[in-house]
SENUFI-800470 format. One line per 4 residues: for each residue x, y, z of N, C-alpha, C. Coordinates in steps of 0.02 Angstrom, whole numbers, plus 50000, padded with zeros to 5 digits. Layout:
X/Y/Z/X/Y/Z/X/Y/Z; ...;
***
This chain:
55249/55387/55464/55195/55438/55434/55132/55416/55455; 55105/55448/55481/55013/55432/55505/54992/55458/55448; 54922/55406/55434/54888/55396/55375/54812/55425/55423; 54786/55468/55351/54711/55479/55377/54663/55416/55368;
54624/55386/55409/54589/55327/55408/54512/55355/55392; 54512/55297/55333/54414/55315/55300/54382/55278/55329; 54342/55292/55340/54265/55259/55366/54251/55190/55338; 54217/55150/55393/54199/55077/55344/54164/55092/55300;
54122/55130/55286/54080/55149/55238/54110/55154/55168; 54143/55206/55188/54188/55225/55115/54238/55175/55097; 54254/55129/55130/54313/55072/55105/54283/55043/55066; 54214/55015/55092/54168/54965/55081/54149/54994/54987;
54125/55075/54997/54133/55096/54930/54166/55088/54866; 54229/55102/54900/54276/55079/54880/54296/55017/54827; 54293/54974/54880/54301/54912/54861/54247/54885/54829; 54177/54906/54817/54127/54877/54771/54148/54916/54697;
54182/54977/54693/54182/55003/54646/54242/54967/54603; 54302/54944/54645/54350/54912/54626/54317/54849/54592; 54284/54816/54607/54255/54742/54612/54228/54754/54544; 54185/54821/54519/54145/54817/54473/54218/54840/54402;
54262/54865/54431/54321/54871/54375/54354/54833/54354; 54360/54775/54399/54373/54700/54401/54333/54660/54338; 54278/54670/54327/54228/54632/54295/54234/54678/54228; 54245/54750/54216/54241/54782/54154/54293/54781/54139;
54370/54777/54167/54439/54798/54139/54469/54725/54128; 54494/54698/54192/54525/54649/54194/54510/54607/54172; 54433/54563/54172/54435/54496/54133/54440/54505/54068; 54433/54573/54023/54424/54574/53964/54507/54570/53943;
54556/54612/53989/54632/54596/53966/54655/54528/53982; 54621/54502/54021/54650/54413/54035/54612/54371/53972; 54555/54396/53972/54531/54356/53888/54557/54397/53850; 54576/54437/53829/54613/54453/53775/54663/54412/53761;
54732/54399/53824/54774/54376/53822/54780/54308/53819; 54742/54265/53863/54706/54183/53861/54683/54164/53781; 54635/54203/53749/54595/54182/53716/54622/54199/53634; 54662/54249/53626/54681/54275/53563/54723/54218/53523;
54688/54216/53467/54731/54170/53415/54801/54192/53391; 54800/54256/53384/54844/54298/53348/54899/54271/53393; 54905/54270/53467/54941/54258/53512/54956/54173/53517; 54925/54138/53518/54933/54074/53515/54981/54062/53417;
54959/54096/53373/54998/54065/53312/55068/54116/53328; 55084/54165/53366/55157/54213/53339/55185/54154/53403; 55166/54129/53438/55231/54099/53514/55230/54033/53480; 55175/54004/53436/55190/53924/53402/55245/53954/53364;
55245/53985/53311/55288/54002/53268/55366/54023/53295; 55352/54048/53344/55440/54064/53377/55457/53996/53402; 55401/53963/53448/55434/53890/53463/55462/53850/53422; 55415/53848/53374/55443/53801/53306/55521/53803/53287;
55521/53871/53290/55584/53901/53228/55647/53889/53289; 55631/53913/53349/55681/53902/53391/55702/53830/53405; 55640/53779/53402/55645/53711/53412/55700/53689/53374; 55672/53698/53291/55705/53670/53254/55786/53694/53263;
55796/53754/53266/55873/53763/53256/55884/53749/53315; 55875/53721/53376/55918/53685/53427/55927/53611/53406; 55861/53593/53373/55881/53533/53329/55934/53516/53302; 55934/53546/53247/55976/53548/53180/56052/53571/53215;
56056/53603/53273/56131/53636/53301/56140/53553/53340; 56092/53527/53365/56121/53468/53400/56151/53414/53360; 56106/53392/53308/56128/53350/53257/56199/53369/53225; 56211/53430/53209/56278/53459/53180/56330/53437/53218;
56320/53451/53304/56383/53441/53354/56388/53367/53338; 56340/53317/53333/56346/53246/53343/56377/53212/53290; 56355/53253/53225/56399/53207/53172/56474/53266/53162; 56482/53312/53203/56564/53329/53197/56570/53364/53133;
56520/53410/53136/56517/53462/53080/56571/53520/53098; 56619/53543/53072/56658/53591/53115/56638/53651/53084; 56572/53677/53115/56553/53761/53102/56535/53789/53186; 56594/53805/53200/56570/53829/53276/56515/53866/53278;
56537/53935/53228/56483/53988/53225/56424/53984/53227; 56412/53931/53178/56328/53900/53159/56320/53873/53241; 56359/53823/53253/56332/53776/53312/56325/53823/53380; 56347/53880/53385/56343/53922/53432/56272/53960/53431;
56267/53991/53368/56208/54006/53369/56137/53970/53377; 56140/53901/53355/56112/53855/53359/56077/53828/53416; 56140/53830/53448/56125/53793/53514/56132/53836/53573; 56174/53889/53575/56178/53925/53655/56140/54001/53629;
56121/54012/53583/56075/54059/53567/56002/54025/53587; 55992/54002/53535/55912/53966/53525/55880/53935/53597; 55931/53899/53634/55904/53866/53693/55884/53927/53740; 55919/53987/53754/55880/54033/53806/55824/54048/53783;
55842/54076/53730/55780/54104/53687/55710/54055/53680; 55721/53995/53660/55676/53945/53673/55631/53945/53746; 55683/53922/53794/55667/53939/53865/55629/53995/53892; 55643/54049/53858/55590/54118/53887/55542/54130/53848;
55537/54096/53795/55472/54106/53754/55424/54047/53776; 55446/54005/53792/55396/53937/53820/55358/53974/53900; 55414/54003/53929/55405/54025/54003/55350/54087/53989; 55374/54128/53925/55299/54191/53935/55246/54167/53900;
55250/54121/53869/55183/54100/53829/55154/54063/53900; 55156/54011/53930/55149/53984/53975/55120/54036/54044; 55157/54101/54050/55120/54132/54106/55055/54169/54069; 55057/54187/54004/55020/54227/53970/54948/54180/53981;
54961/54114/53954/54899/54063/53976/54880/54076/54048; 54906/54065/54074/54887/54049/54135/54859/54120/54173; 54866/54169/54132/54828/54227/54160/54869/54267/54198; 54930/54261/54205/54987/54324/54236/55000/54350/54200;
54949/54398/54205/54950/54484/54154/54973/54527/54203; 55024/54581/54182/55049/54638/54227/54996/54672/54253; 54998/54680/54325/54956/54724/54371/54951/54805/54326; 55006/54815/54307/54990/54898/54300/54945/54905/54225;
54947/54836/54173/54900/54843/54118/54817/54862/54154; 54794/54833/54211/54737/54832/54249/54731/54904/54281; 54780/54922/54326/54807/54993/54372/54783/55053/54328; 54802/55044/54240/54819/55100/54216/54732/55119/54190;
54678/55060/54202/54633/55065/54173/54578/55110/54233; 54580/55097/54294/54565/55113/54355/54530/55181/54342; 54475/55200/54377/54445/55275/54375/54469/55294/54454; 54540/55315/54442/54553/55342/54521/54520/55414/54541;
54500/55458/54501/54452/55502/54528/54398/55492/54557; 54361/55430/54532/54309/55401/54568/54338/55384/54657; 54388/55341/54650/54413/55316/54710/54438/55370/54773; 54472/55412/54746/54474/55486/54779/54420/55529/54805;
54365/55532/54744/54311/55568/54782/54269/55549/54810; 54259/55469/54825/54238/55440/54882/54267/55459/54951; 54347/55456/54947/54376/55458/55001/54365/55518/55025; 54359/55560/54999/54364/55639/55009/54291/55673/55027;
54249/55656/54989/54177/55645/55026/54172/55633/55096; 54212/55572/55120/54201/55529/55176/54232/55585/55220; 54289/55609/55196/54340/55643/55268/54324/55734/55264; 54305/55747/55211/54271/55829/55210/54203/55844/55183;
54165/55793/55164/54109/55807/55162/54104/55864/55111; 54055/55921/55113/54056/55961/55053/54087/56019/55058; 54156/56005/55104/54198/56060/55119/54265/56064/55064; 54272/55998/55014/54309/56017/54955/54274/55969/54918;
54301/56004/54830/54280/55980/54787/54335/55943/54749; 54323/55892/54742/54385/55861/54689/54358/55866/54611; 54429/55910/54593/54420/55919/54506/54453/55880/54458; 54512/55846/54469/54531/55813/54433/54588/55762/54471;
54613/55708/54463/54666/55683/54478/54716/55675/54420; 54761/55727/54397/54788/55746/54331/54847/55680/54315; 54830/55661/54248/54905/55613/54224/54963/55645/54200; 54940/55710/54184/55020/55754/54137/55039/55829/54185;
55049/55814/54251/55076/55860/54291/55044/55902/54270; 54974/55929/54302/54935/55991/54278/54927/56011/54349; 54971/56068/54354/54976/56091/54419/54911/56161/54423; 54867/56156/54456/54818/56231/54478/54818/56235/54552;
54851/56301/54582/54898/56335/54540/54980/56301/54552; 55017/56338/54476/55079/56322/54498/55110/56341/54549; 55154/56296/54582/55171/56312/54655/55265/56337/54646; 55270/56397/54696/55340/56419/54706/55394/56390/54726;
55418/56329/54678/55473/56292/54715/55531/56343/54685; 55547/56381/54623/55603/56428/54630/55584/56477/54622; 55660/56505/54632/55634/56595/54629/55644/56598/54530; 55605/56639/54499/55603/56642/54450/55660/56710/54425;
55684/56752/54480/55724/56814/54465/55788/56774/54446; 55810/56816/54408/55882/56805/54371/55938/56812/54425; 55918/56875/54486/55960/56868/54541/55996/56812/54578; 56048/56793/54577/56070/56744/54598/56051/56712/54682;
56060/56786/54707/56062/56788/54787/55981/56793/54805; 55942/56787/54763/55873/56802/54801/55862/56722/54826; 55842/56720/54874/55797/56659/54905/55765/56641/54878; 55740/56573/54874/55693/56529/54880/55669/56482/54911;
55627/56443/54897/55594/56409/54957/55633/56331/54971; 55690/56314/54908/55722/56262/54941/55810/56279/54940; 55806/56337/54946/55878/56363/54967/55909/56356/55048; 55849/56328/55089/55878/56340/55161/55947/56276/55173;
55959/56248/55138/56013/56194/55149/56104/56191/55102; 56104/56262/55082/56150/56277/55032/56147/56237/54971; 56088/56236/54964/56074/56219/54868/56048/56272/54822; 56032/56238/54762/56033/56299/54706/55978/56229/54676;
55932/56264/54651/55872/56221/54633/55861/56235/54539; 55866/56205/54504/55848/56198/54434/55769/56223/54442; 55722/56245/54366/55686/56269/54345/55638/56205/54344; 55572/56224/54355/55514/56163/54359/55515/56117/54308;
55567/56119/54253/55565/56090/54192/55605/56021/54230; 55618/56024/54288/55690/55964/54316/55610/55925/54373; 55552/55911/54343/55498/55874/54371/55492/55804/54350; 55452/55777/54403/55425/55706/54399/55362/55689/54352;
55365/55669/54305/55293/55647/54259/55265/55612/54300; 55234/55647/54347/55174/55627/54418/55113/55644/54417; 55065/55609/54430/54992/55620/54457/54976/55686/54487; 54947/55707/54500/54937/55774/54516/54856/55778/54557;
54843/55806/54633/54745/55803/54645/54758/55870/54637; 54698/55892/54602/54674/55958/54595/54615/55965/54636; 54591/56015/54652/54538/56028/54676/54525/56101/54717; 54464/56107/54745/54438/56162/54768/54396/56160/54840;
54417/56223/54881/54385/56228/54949/54344/56302/54923; 54331/56308/54995/54277/56370/54979/54306/56428/54956; 54356/56455/54992/54401/56524/54962/54466/56493/54904; 54472/56428/54898/54552/56407/54873/54527/56353/54815;
54585/56364/54765/54607/56319/54732/54665/56278/54744; 54682/56214/54754/54758/56172/54767/54761/56129/54729; 54824/56097/54739/54865/56054/54705/54907/56008/54765; 54905/55942/54737/54945/55902/54780/54981/55856/54739;
55041/55843/54769/55087/55784/54717/55155/55783/54719; 55217/55770/54697/55273/55749/54699/55306/55793/54650; 55370/55829/54641/55411/55860/54602/55488/55833/54638; 55510/55825/54568/55573/55808/54581/55623/55846/54567;
55663/55876/54584/55701/55947/54580/55784/55902/54591; 55822/55937/54544/55881/55918/54552/55926/55974/54583; 55958/55936/54643/55986/55992/54676/56076/55968/54672; 56098/56048/54674/56179/56077/54669/56187/56092/54740;
56228/56053/54787/56265/56097/54844/56325/56129/54817; 56316/56184/54809/56378/56240/54763/56442/56235/54808; 56443/56234/54887/56493/56227/54922/56540/56164/54911; 56508/56114/54914/56529/56028/54897/56548/56034/54840;
56508/56045/54779/56548/56051/54730/56594/56087/54705; 56604/56143/54717/56660/56189/54701/56737/56156/54746; 56708/56133/54813/56765/56084/54839/56791/56039/54789; 56751/55994/54778/56783/55928/54728/56797/55965/54670;
56790/56009/54647/56800/56042/54556/56887/56057/54581; 56887/56085/54650/56968/56118/54650/56986/56057/54677; 56976/56014/54711/57028/55945/54724/57038/55924/54663; 56997/55899/54627/57014/55891/54548/57053/55920/54522;
57051/55997/54505/57109/56018/54466/57185/56035/54510; 57174/56020/54569/57229/56011/54605/57272/55928/54598; 57227/55883/54589/57251/55817/54570/57290/55811/54516; 57244/55849/54442/57274/55851/54389/57331/55885/54396;
57361/55937/54411/57413/55978/54417/57465/55925/54453; 57458/55900/54497/57504/55860/54547/57515/55796/54498; 57490/55768/54440/57502/55706/54397/57537/55747/54352; 57539/55811/54324/57572/55829/54277/57636/55836/54302;
57635/55859/54369/57707/55869/54390/57753/55818/54402; 57713/55775/54426/57740/55699/54437/57766/55676/54370; 57735/55675/54315/57761/55651/54256/57815/55690/54235; 57815/55730/54242/57878/55792/54216/57943/55766/54262;
57925/55757/54336/57979/55749/54380/57999/55670/54380; 57971/55638/54314/57993/55560/54309/57978/55510/54377; 57919/55515/54425/57895/55477/54481/57895/55415/54459; 57888/55373/54503/57899/55306/54503/57818/55282/54489;
57797/55234/54462/57744/55208/54434/57670/55203/54488; 57702/55188/54563/57659/55183/54601/57627/55245/54616; 57675/55300/54641/57646/55361/54658/57599/55396/54574; 57604/55390/54525/57568/55392/54461/57502/55373/54478;
57513/55293/54483/57450/55251/54492/57394/55284/54550; 57428/55306/54609/57407/55311/54646/57353/55401/54643; 57382/55458/54613/57356/55498/54573/57307/55502/54542; 57322/55470/54472/57280/55442/54435/57206/55403/54447;
57214/55381/54514/57158/55320/54563/57118/55384/54584; 57169/55449/54618/57114/55486/54641/57087/55540/54608; 57101/55546/54551/57071/55582/54500/57001/55546/54472; 57010/55478/54469/56957/55448/54448/56904/55468/54487;
56912/55448/54552/56886/55437/54617/56850/55520/54621; 56892/55577/54613/56868/55636/54636/56806/55647/54559; 56820/55625/54495/56790/55634/54452/56714/55605/54463; 56715/55547/54497/56647/55507/54490/56609/55534/54567;
56641/55578/54608/56629/55608/54655/56591/55659/54636; 56621/55690/54596/56596/55756/54551/56530/55750/54513; 56539/55682/54465/56498/55668/54430/56422/55661/54473; 56426/55622/54516/56384/55608/54588/56323/55662/54601;
56387/55712/54621/56349/55788/54652/56329/55827/54598; 56335/55816/54533/56289/55861/54489/56227/55817/54462; 56233/55741/54483/56167/55709/54464/56117/55698/54522; 56135/55725/54568/56093/55737/54644/56027/55752/54648;
55972/55731/54661/55919/55758/54657/55864/55726/54702; 55811/55776/54736/55769/55738/54799/55698/55742/54761; 55660/55712/54788/55598/55723/54785/55540/55750/54842; 55504/55809/54811/55461/55834/54880/55382/55831/54868;
55349/55824/54909/55294/55816/54927/55261/55876/54928; 55223/55915/54896/55212/55985/54895/55126/55986/54904; 55113/56038/54935/55036/56085/54920/55044/56127/54906; 54998/56161/54871/55005/56230/54846/54943/56252/54835;
54909/56307/54844/54845/56337/54848/54841/56422/54821; 54783/56433/54790/54783/56514/54778/54740/56545/54832; 54761/56590/54842/54727/56643/54905/54675/56692/54883; 54639/56707/54922/54581/56751/54903/54623/56838/54894;
54659/56827/54913/54691/56904/54921/54757/56877/54881; 54774/56958/54865/54854/56950/54832/54899/57001/54886; 54938/56969/54899/54991/57009/54928/55043/57050/54911; 55054/57033/54856/55084/57079/54812/55171/57055/54856;
55192/57028/54860/55245/57016/54908/55279/56923/54873; 55334/56911/54883/55391/56859/54898/55424/56852/54968; 55387/56791/54977/55405/56764/55055/55419/56709/55074; 55473/56689/55093/55496/56615/55131/55497/56609/55196;
55443/56555/55231/55465/56536/55297/55489/56480/55283; 55545/56470/55310/55594/56413/55318/55601/56385/55392; 55644/56322/55395/55652/56295/55449/55710/56356/55478; 55717/56354/55531/55781/56384/55565/55856/56365/55549;
55890/56411/55538/55943/56391/55512/55997/56419/55555; 56079/56387/55543/56109/56416/55581/56157/56485/55549; 56201/56505/55588/56207/56577/55558/56257/56585/55493; 56314/56509/55496/56345/56482/55456/56294/56499/55377;
56244/56456/55386/56191/56449/55318/56172/56528/55301; 56155/56555/55354/56108/56621/55324/56180/56665/55284; 56237/56654/55329/56283/56704/55309/56293/56685/55219; 56304/56624/55207/56292/56580/55145/56253/56626/55095;
56201/56626/55126/56141/56631/55075/56104/56704/55069; 56136/56734/55120/56143/56812/55121/56084/56824/55131; 56052/56796/55182/55977/56817/55225/55961/56866/55243; 55908/56892/55222/55892/56965/55277/55841/56965/55294;
55834/56919/55370/55767/56916/55404/55758/56962/55419; 55666/56966/55440/55639/57012/55489/55642/56997/55561; 55625/57048/55598/55631/57021/55668/55564/57028/55693; 55536/56979/55723/55474/56966/55746/55449/56962/55837;
55401/56960/55841/55394/56954/55916/55381/56888/55942; 55414/56892/56001/55423/56822/56045/55466/56798/56020; 55487/56727/56054/55562/56701/56056/55533/56643/56023; 55483/56598/56039/55472/56525/56016/55469/56529/55933;
55438/56580/55910/55446/56573/55821/55498/56572/55780; 55542/56634/55811/55602/56630/55776/55646/56570/55774; 55639/56535/55861/55689/56482/55867/55665/56410/55822; 55600/56426/55800/55574/56368/55743/55575/56401/55661;
55568/56451/55639/55584/56476/55598/55616/56532/55580; 55638/56543/55498/55663/56590/55488/55634/56647/55435; 55621/56697/55399/55579/56720/55358/55649/56775/55316; 55602/56770/55256/55658/56818/55202/55602/56854/55160;
55595/56901/55127/55553/56920/55087/55561/56988/55063; 55519/57017/55019/55533/57070/54978/55491/57121/55005; 55462/57105/55061/55425/57167/55063/55408/57140/55170; 55446/57187/55202/55437/57158/55272/55369/57186/55313;
55351/57238/55292/55286/57261/55313/55233/57226/55301; 55231/57187/55239/55182/57151/55205/55167/57082/55256; 55256/57053/55250/55253/56994/55286/55222/56996/55373; 55242/57067/55395/55211/57068/55464/55131/57060/55460;
55107/57092/55405/55028/57078/55410/55009/57005/55400; 55035/56959/55352/55011/56899/55351/55043/56865/55437; 55100/56872/55447/55130/56831/55526/55104/56877/55583; 55032/56871/55578/55000/56895/55646/55039/56857/55717;
55013/56896/55781/55027/56838/55845/54994/56776/55827; 54934/56782/55801/54873/56725/55819/54912/56661/55747; 54925/56694/55707/54956/56658/55636/55027/56625/55657; 55068/56664/55695/55122/56631/55723/55115/56584/55780;
55059/56598/55812/55043/56527/55865/55028/56483/55828; 54971/56482/55780/54944/56422/55738/55010/56390/55692; 55067/56429/55668/55116/56393/55639/55157/56341/55699; 55167/56352/55746/55189/56332/55797/55162/56287/55834;
55086/56290/55827/55046/56234/55870/55052/56163/55798; 55042/56174/55715/55049/56135/55691/55121/56103/55689; 55168/56134/55719/55241/56108/55690/55238/56058/55769; 55209/56078/55810/55194/56031/55868/55172/55966/55856;
55105/55981/55815/55050/55924/55799/55080/55881/55760; 55126/55912/55719/55158/55843/55669/55221/55841/55660; 55246/55870/55723/55324/55854/55750/55376/55864/55685; 55355/55935/55658/55407/55946/55604/55415/56009/55582;
55461/56031/55565/55459/56117/55543/55443/56115/55472; 55414/56141/55439/55398/56152/55379/55429/56197/55331; 55427/56204/55256/55462/56248/55232/55398/56271/55198; 55396/56345/55183/55344/56376/55154/55336/56431/55105;
55303/56471/55069/55317/56520/55043/55257/56567/55024; 55274/56622/54990/55196/56665/54981/55253/56696/54913; 55186/56682/54854/55219/56736/54807/55155/56769/54786; 55136/56829/54786/55062/56858/54778/55017/56825/54799;
54977/56802/54761/54908/56728/54805/54919/56667/54798; 54994/56650/54794/54997/56584/54789/55049/56583/54846; 55019/56522/54873/55050/56494/54951/55074/56405/54951; 55149/56404/54960/55169/56338/54922/55191/56311/54984;
55180/56250/55004/55211/56210/55079/55236/56131/55054; 55309/56134/55073/55343/56053/55052/55326/56029/55108; 55305/55963/55105/55301/55908/55136/55344/55853/55136; 55368/55842/55213/55402/55740/55199/55461/55771/55160;
55525/55836/55156/55578/55835/55115/55621/55791/55118; 55622/55755/55158/55664/55674/55156/55647/55611/55152; 55583/55624/55146/55541/55557/55151/55546/55532/55086; 55543/55561/55041/55527/55551/54969/55601/55538/54938;
55629/55475/54937/55711/55478/54934/55703/55441/54852; 55751/55458/54795/55740/55447/54744/55744/55380/54735; 55770/55342/54784/55781/55271/54763/55712/55236/54765; 55662/55263/54794/55604/55233/54822/55549/55278/54790;
55558/55327/54755/55498/55389/54735/55447/55331/54692; 55464/55268/54654/55420/55241/54613/55347/55224/54665; 55389/55216/54742/55312/55180/54786/55281/55233/54821; 55309/55310/54804/55274/55355/54846/55264/55418/54802;
55238/55411/54733/55213/55454/54717/55124/55455/54723; 55107/55511/54718/55022/55494/54706/54998/55440/54659; 54945/55417/54683/54926/55352/54634/54953/55297/54623; 55027/55293/54648/55082/55228/54653/55053/55179/54693;
55038/55140/54707/55012/55102/54770/55081/55040/54775; 55100/55030/54841/55146/54994/54841/55122/54899/54825; 55112/54878/54784/55100/54812/54778/55141/54773/54747; 55151/54699/54806/55186/54664/54810/55175/54619/54735;
55233/54607/54707/55212/54538/54658/55173/54483/54654; 55182/54472/54721/55144/54403/54730/55074/54397/54767; 55039/54467/54759/54978/54491/54789/54936/54458/54696; 54862/54447/54745/54828/54441/54714/54771/54507/54667;
54777/54517/54602/54753/54562/54571/54689/54579/54627; 54651/54544/54627/54596/54559/54661/54600/54594/54729; 54656/54584/54752/54654/54600/54843/54690/54667/54832; 54736/54693/54772/54768/54737/54779/54727/54823/54804;
54658/54818/54801/54637/54861/54840/54640/54888/54903; 54665/54821/54942/54689/54851/55002/54742/54908/54993; 54802/54888/54964/54852/54931/54939/54828/55018/54921; 54801/54996/54869/54786/55047/54845/54735/55110/54917;
54685/55072/54956/54662/55112/55005/54713/55143/55046; 54763/55105/55053/54819/55128/55105/54845/55173/55080; 54861/55181/55014/54899/55243/54972/54865/55324/54977; 54793/55300/54952/54747/55359/54968/54741/55379/55034;
54746/55338/55093/54739/55369/55159/54812/55415/55177; 54859/55382/55134/54927/55429/55141/54931/55493/55110; 54898/55472/55044/54910/55552/55008/54850/55600/55039; 54788/55583/55064/54743/55629/55102/54758/55633/55176;
54817/55605/55205/54839/55640/55279/54895/55713/55243; 54934/55704/55175/54958/55775/55157/54918/55803/55142; 54848/55796/55119/54814/55863/55105/54783/55878/55154; 54771/55828/55222/54759/55880/55278/54815/55921/55314;
54859/55898/55295/54921/55934/55336/54919/56010/55275; 54923/56002/55223/54915/56062/55195/54869/56119/55220; 54785/56088/55220/54732/56128/55238/54749/56144/55295; 54773/56105/55356/54791/56149/55410/54834/56215/55427;
54890/56184/55386/54926/56240/55369/54904/56318/55360; 54871/56296/55289/54837/56332/55253/54780/56385/55294; 54744/56358/55328/54685/56375/55373/54730/56404/55417; 54777/56390/55447/54808/56437/55503/54827/56504/55485;
54834/56511/55423/54854/56593/55413/54803/56633/55418; 54734/56575/55408/54666/56647/55413/54658/56696/55369; 54670/56676/55320/54692/56725/55251/54610/56728/55227; 54579/56772/55229/54509/56790/55213/54495/56822/55139;
***
């Protein structure tokens, strides 16, 4: 993934601000943990109690007093607890404070403000980097219609997506441009592949029926065990499928014009997917755009007004520029774009969220700003991409 590079001036400003934060917050944290009398007293008491218990246990063992349960607690429980307590105390006194304690106190709004001013000058205003998944405007991830056949932005892969309640409690960048307000962030959605889930469920039912028939006919134990193992494996696959989820980086913006339309522009699908999803796409001029995108809308006439030949050319250019075809939607005056659909995996989502820098544990806290700057550049590259697509629609 290409990032958007900040100028040397902006990088130096962020590093200077970071040093100020180190002086204000980090030294206060380390000072508290290192110099607090309460911490010293608590750990001294714990070490004394555990050390005394261990000593008593060793003495009882030497003089052969037969109380195995008491000796077990005094030796085999007290010893590891004593070792862990001593290690924790030494680390605290050495100043090995969790990086997260410091990172949570940083003024990220100021960091992003410096970066945005460097890249966009006065074209973009950063309103806030929200802590509470505050999205302005709310993206159209799912169709709120009760009609299950109605397509939505995330249904182009034989999937059904739950509501916005399936979200990641993550930071969101909110800002404004000349004509738009926008949000940029990451959301987690639980995906259910209906076809696969149905197939696994039918297989499970079939194995259960086969197991009952084999029991009634008195099959040998080897056959019964094989069927039982098959049932357990199928149940596990069904459980995994039910829990499957993915993270999506999104960009959403308000438009200066209300189209009174619900429309999706998604990567081109094969005929089987279109049949399953009951897509009713509109026919557009040219051949290159239909080879890249499919469309679905509640108002074909209104969508044609949006997808002018110039706009379609811009979408093709952006797809070539970023070497990917993205999914996007219009709902009245809201525009939503999904970015890096498969890039943000559940396994590593803690590394890929807004505000979540990739910091190695062995890195010095003073040098973590390099990782923070790299993460800011990555986030703003997504913002640039979203703004490029939004500008390509030329909606005024």
